N, CA, C and O of each residue as an XYZ file, in Angstrom:
340
protein
N     -15.593      4.885     30.374
C     -14.541      4.265     29.775
C     -13.138      4.846     29.785
O     -12.400      5.574     29.121
N     -13.172      4.128     30.899
C     -11.017      3.854     31.876
C     -10.183      3.184     31.222
O     -10.629      2.145     30.736
N      -8.604      3.531     30.952
C      -7.524      2.735     31.501
C      -6.854      3.746     30.809
O      -7.070      4.678     30.035
N      -5.362      2.806     31.795
C      -4.152      3.519     31.785
C      -4.093      3.305     30.015
O      -4.044      4.500     29.724
N      -4.063      2.513     28.544
C      -3.956      2.390     27.457
C      -4.691      3.626     26.539
O      -4.293      4.191     25.520
N      -6.101      3.823     27.445
C      -7.460      5.058     26.885
C      -6.367      6.966     27.241
O      -6.720      7.691     28.171
N      -5.668      7.193     26.695
C      -5.775      8.947     26.806
C      -6.369     10.024     25.474
O      -6.652     10.232     24.294
N      -6.272     10.364     26.619
C      -7.060     12.240     25.386
C      -7.528     13.295     25.999
O      -7.880     13.208     27.175
N      -7.594     14.247     25.433
C      -7.556     15.769     26.088
C      -9.111     15.863     27.203
O      -9.640     14.762     27.048
N      -9.883     16.597     28.081
C     -10.113     16.550     28.997
C     -12.320     16.751     28.392
O     -13.441     16.766     28.901
N     -11.462     16.877     26.716
C     -12.992     17.908     26.246
C     -12.822     15.838     25.166
O     -13.875     15.205     25.091
N     -11.669     15.262     24.611
C     -12.931     14.164     24.593
C     -12.966     13.109     25.666
O     -14.022     12.501     25.844
N     -12.126     12.894     26.247
C     -12.723     12.017     27.855
C     -13.975     12.130     28.107
O     -14.748     11.226     27.793
N     -14.431     13.360     28.770
C     -15.828     13.903     28.165
C     -16.975     13.623     27.757
O     -18.167     13.667     28.063
N     -16.360     13.362     27.077
C     -17.274     13.575     26.026
C     -17.571     11.940     25.596
O     -18.704     11.630     25.226
N     -16.668     11.094     25.656
C     -16.951      9.491     25.470
C     -17.317      8.851     26.871
O     -17.257      7.622     26.846
N     -17.765      9.526     28.368
C     -18.535      8.938     29.381
C     -19.938     10.002     29.087
O     -20.845     10.379     29.829
N     -19.730     10.171     28.143
C     -21.456     10.960     27.367
C     -22.058      9.489     27.715
O     -21.330      8.595     28.148
N     -23.804      9.270     27.430
C     -24.098      8.222     27.206
C     -24.803      8.400     25.670
O     -25.601      7.520     25.349
N     -24.558      9.442     24.759
C     -24.448     10.076     23.610
C     -24.021      9.022     22.393
O     -24.421      8.825     21.246
N     -22.862      8.373     23.367
C     -21.862      8.495     22.536
C     -22.303      6.752     21.737
O     -22.926      6.039     22.522
N     -21.999      6.045     20.199
C     -22.629      5.365     19.446
C     -21.616      4.195     20.449
O     -20.578      4.397     21.080
N     -22.293      3.165     20.292
C     -22.047      2.113     21.394
C     -21.962      1.445     19.972
O     -22.845      0.698     19.553
N     -20.954      1.736     19.340
C     -20.318      1.120     17.862
C     -18.486      1.915     17.423
O     -17.523      1.561     16.743
N     -18.778      2.893     18.136
C     -17.525      3.838     18.839
C     -16.919      2.991     20.031
O     -15.845      2.428     20.239
N     -18.468      3.216     20.922
C     -17.095      2.989     22.205
C     -17.051      1.197     21.560
O     -15.946      1.020     21.047
N     -17.648      0.328     21.500
C     -16.570     -1.020     21.880
C     -15.417     -0.818     20.747
O     -14.480     -1.541     21.086
N     -15.145     -0.222     19.699
C     -13.879     -0.312     18.871
C     -13.147      0.215     19.326
O     -12.026     -0.212     19.049
N     -13.186      1.672     20.472
C     -12.048      1.529     20.622
C     -11.825      0.920     22.592
O     -10.800      1.316     23.148
N     -12.817      0.021     23.424
C     -12.090     -0.545     23.404
C     -11.510     -1.639     23.685
O     -10.534     -1.784     24.421
N     -12.148     -2.513     23.055
C     -11.560     -3.968     21.403
C     -10.021     -3.424     21.463
O      -9.148     -4.203     21.843
N      -9.589     -1.693     20.978
C      -8.332     -1.198     20.360
C      -7.668     -1.052     21.998
O      -6.442     -1.077     21.891
N      -7.905     -0.972     22.820
C      -7.593      0.037     24.081
C      -6.785     -1.134     24.608
O      -5.719     -0.799     25.123
N      -7.174     -3.015     24.587
C      -7.137     -3.735     24.809
C      -5.434     -4.026     25.059
O      -4.805     -4.223     26.099
N      -4.944     -3.949     23.422
C      -4.002     -4.399     22.791
C      -2.421     -2.934     22.971
O      -1.288     -3.166     23.392
N      -2.794     -2.015     22.640
C      -2.610     -0.953     21.723
C      -3.367      0.742     22.884
O      -4.583      0.892     22.999
N      -2.508      1.582     23.447
C      -2.309      2.679     23.984
C      -2.786      3.361     22.761
O      -2.378      3.348     21.599
N      -4.329      4.304     23.693
C      -4.624      4.503     22.100
C      -5.800      6.538     22.791
O      -6.747      6.885     23.496
N      -4.767      7.095     21.917
C      -4.663      9.163     22.669
C      -5.720      9.410     21.449
O      -5.413      9.615     20.274
N      -7.698      9.312     22.275
C      -8.527     10.406     21.323
C      -8.114     12.728     21.932
O      -7.997     13.460     22.914
N      -8.088     12.732     20.421
C      -8.581     13.881     20.191
C      -9.545     14.416     20.261
O      -9.684     15.518     20.792
N     -10.515     13.685     19.687
C     -12.127     15.445     19.661
C     -12.343     13.497     19.515
O     -11.760     12.467     19.176
N     -13.601     14.024     20.048
C     -15.295     13.024     19.405
C     -15.874     14.350     19.872
O     -14.967     15.137     20.145
N     -16.973     14.802     20.035
C     -18.007     15.982     19.524
C     -17.734     17.813     20.289
O     -18.285     18.831     19.871
N     -16.878     17.738     21.299
C     -16.907     19.443     21.434
C     -15.489     19.462     20.753
O     -14.484     18.820     20.444
N     -16.221     20.806     20.745
C     -15.063     21.406     19.119
C     -14.993     20.757     18.845
O     -14.388     19.995     19.599
N     -15.475     20.106     17.428
C     -15.760     19.530     16.336
C     -16.356     20.834     15.425
O     -17.521     21.170     15.639
N     -15.278     21.828     14.048
C     -15.840     23.202     14.506
C     -17.442     22.980     13.044
O     -17.683     23.763     12.125
N     -18.183     21.695     13.380
C     -19.283     21.588     12.449
C     -20.434     20.862     13.104
O     -20.317     19.904     13.868
N     -21.573     21.439     12.709
C     -22.625     21.209     13.844
C     -23.433     19.518     12.604
O     -23.014     18.649     11.841
N     -24.645     19.974     13.156
C     -25.352     18.323     12.970
C     -24.565     18.060     10.977
O     -24.110     16.993     10.564
N     -24.631     19.048     10.367
C     -23.676     18.453      9.164
C     -22.938     19.086      8.318
O     -23.522     20.075      7.875
N     -21.505     18.874      7.751
C     -20.512     19.281      7.253
C     -20.739     20.356      5.893
O     -21.678     20.064      5.152
N     -20.207     21.148      5.667
C     -20.609     22.069      4.715
C     -20.616     21.578      3.404
O     -21.102     22.156      2.431
N     -19.918     20.217      3.419
C     -21.419     19.236      1.386
C     -22.059     18.377      2.033
O     -21.918     17.173      1.820
N     -23.222     19.078      3.321
C     -24.126     18.793      3.642
C     -24.550     17.371      3.597
O     -25.597     16.930      3.124
N     -23.232     16.486      4.362
C     -23.723     15.079      4.847
C     -23.676     14.594      6.363
O     -22.832     14.827      7.229
N     -24.337     14.172      6.390
C     -24.556     14.172      8.403
C     -22.769     13.609      8.864
O     -21.799     12.883      8.644
N     -23.604     14.980      9.888
C     -21.483     15.268     10.635
C     -20.773     14.169     11.417
O     -19.634     14.543     11.695
N     -21.082     12.767     11.937
C     -20.567     11.575     12.824
C     -20.246     12.654     14.461
O     -20.500     12.456     15.649
N     -19.525     13.888     13.634
C     -19.163     13.719     15.850
C     -20.387     14.285     15.694
O     -21.297     13.687     16.267
N     -20.702     15.349     15.031
C     -22.341     15.782     15.972
C     -22.674     15.076     16.978
O     -22.644     15.417     18.160
N     -23.099     13.770     16.395
C     -23.890     12.550     17.149
C     -23.151     11.470     17.303
O     -23.515     10.336     16.992
N     -21.471     11.938     18.065
C     -20.745     11.021     18.913
C     -21.337      9.290     18.604
O     -22.041      8.399     19.080
N     -19.973      9.822     16.819
C     -20.160      8.793     16.566
C     -18.548      8.441     15.665
O     -17.942      7.453     15.250
N     -18.419      9.576     15.696
C     -17.083      9.753     15.971
C     -15.721      9.883     15.876
O     -15.605     10.676     14.941
N     -14.687      9.623     16.228
C     -13.042     10.092     16.537
C     -12.465     10.470     16.033
O     -12.656     10.257     14.835
N     -11.011     11.530     16.457
C      -9.777     11.608     16.292
C      -9.352     10.690     17.193
O      -9.797     10.389     18.301
N      -8.061     10.124     16.318
C      -7.003      9.471     17.098
C      -5.462     10.441     17.283
O      -4.541     10.465     16.465
N      -5.502     10.871     18.039
C      -3.620     11.435     18.019
C      -2.976     10.107     17.736
O      -2.936      9.521     16.654
N      -2.544      9.784     18.739
C      -1.807      8.314     18.191
C      -2.301      7.078     18.152
O      -3.516      6.881     18.146
N      -1.517      6.221     18.124
C      -1.684      4.738     18.513
C      -0.741      3.912     18.926
O       0.030      3.917     17.966
N      -0.167      3.008     19.945
C       0.843      2.334     19.966
C       1.959      3.496     20.117
O       3.112      3.146     19.869
N       1.799      4.483     20.395
C       2.929      5.756     20.949
C       2.819      6.626     19.227
O       3.321      7.739     19.068
N       2.069      5.859     18.059
C       2.901      6.676     17.304
C       1.754      7.620     17.029
O       0.611      7.644     17.485
N       2.522      8.571     15.951
C       1.212      9.455     15.269
C       0.373      9.507     14.633
O       0.737      8.976     13.584
N      -1.144      9.989     14.492
C      -1.788      8.839     12.905
C      -1.596      9.849     12.673
O      -1.318     10.764     13.449
N      -1.775      9.873     10.912
C      -1.978     10.823      9.533
C      -2.846     10.601      9.876
O      -3.447      9.718     10.488
N      -3.088     12.440      8.995
C      -4.125     13.207      9.229
C      -5.071     14.144      8.040
O      -5.968     14.987      8.032
N      -3.953     13.144      6.788
C      -3.983     12.983      5.816
C      -5.789     12.962      4.274
O      -6.209     13.623      3.324
N      -6.266     11.237      5.390
C      -6.741     10.665      5.153
C      -6.152     10.192      3.172
O      -6.576     10.635      2.105
N      -5.116      9.205      3.457
C      -4.336      8.884      2.294
C      -5.361      7.871      2.514
O      -6.286      7.904      3.325
N      -4.873      6.407      1.150
C      -5.454      5.075      1.691
C      -4.328      4.552      2.830
O      -3.148      4.898      2.891
N      -5.171      3.444      3.874
C      -3.566      3.297      4.348
C      -3.107      2.215      3.648
O      -4.010      1.683      3.002
N      -1.547      1.456      3.488
C      -0.745      0.566      3.151
C       0.222     -0.621      3.642
O       0.870     -1.269      2.820
């Protein structure tokens, strides 16, 4: 998964090259990068939790099903989980 519109940390880019990446995540990132520059900070490597989160839920990052984005179209992504407006 290489593109001028997709940048990220070495760990995140390495994870994205892994065949374990969920095809839904891969497709989402492929669609986003068509029209936007995106920077991926984290997929699985370096995530602080193992297979489950502290509240006992499955950790999507551990299973290569989630990614943290730093920026989209050069604009920082807020990390406070507040609803989008």
